[in-house]
C-alpha positions in Angstrom: 359.2 50.6 417.6 356.9 50.6 420.7 355.9 47.2 421.9 352.8 47.0 424.1 351.8 44.0 426.1 348.5 43.3 427.7 346.6 40.5 429.4 342.9 40.0 428.5 340.2 37.8 429.9 338.1 36.5 427.0 334.6 35.1 427.0 333.8 32.2 424.7 336.9 30.1 425.1 335.7 26.7 426.2 338.0 24.2 424.6 341.2 23.6 422.6 339.4 24.2 419.3 338.4 27.7 420.6 342.1 28.4 421.3 343.0 27.2 417.8 340.2 29.4 416.3 341.6 32.4 418.1 345.1 31.6 416.9 343.8 31.5 413.3 342.1 34.9 413.5 345.3 36.4 414.9 347.7 34.7 412.6 349.6 37.0 410.3 348.0 40.1 411.9 350.4 43.0 411.0 352.4 44.2 414.0 351.4 41.3 416.3 354.6 40.1 418.1 353.2 37.5 420.4 349.8 35.9 421.4 349.2 33.1 423.8 345.8 32.0 425.1 344.9 29.3 427.6 341.7 27.3 428.3 340.8 29.7 431.1 340.3 32.4 428.5 343.4 34.4 429.4 345.2 35.9 426.5 348.5 37.7 426.5 349.2 39.9 423.5 352.3 41.9 422.5 352.1 44.2 419.5 354.1 46.9 417.7 352.1 50.0 418.4 353.3 51.6 415.1 351.9 48.8 413.0 348.6 48.0 414.7 346.3 49.1 417.5 344.6 47.5 420.5 341.3 48.2 418.8 342.3 46.4 415.6 343.4 43.4 417.6 340.1 43.4 419.5 338.2 43.5 416.1 340.1 40.5 414.9 339.4 38.7 418.2 335.7 39.6 417.8 335.6 38.1 414.3 336.6 34.8 415.9 333.6 35.0 418.1 335.4 36.1 421.3 335.0 39.2 423.4 336.9 40.6 426.4 335.3 40.2 429.8 335.1 43.1 432.2 338.3 43.5 434.2 341.6 41.8 434.1 342.2 38.1 434.1 342.0 36.4 437.6 345.3 36.9 439.3 346.2 40.0 437.3 344.3 42.6 439.3 
């Protein structure tokens, strides 16, 4: 098992309901080990690379109406 961890800056997170919507689209995603988002749009993901891919996670995030911003979250350069 190879666990990958990544921070993403997401566009579209403006309130607690947005964070909850993101949690719902990621809930029960195969291979997702950990996901934590805050109101500044920063998302930390950890996933089992043998069960899912970064691209599959980004597709799930996009279904929730969110997309990654260019570059890492502020403070993670």
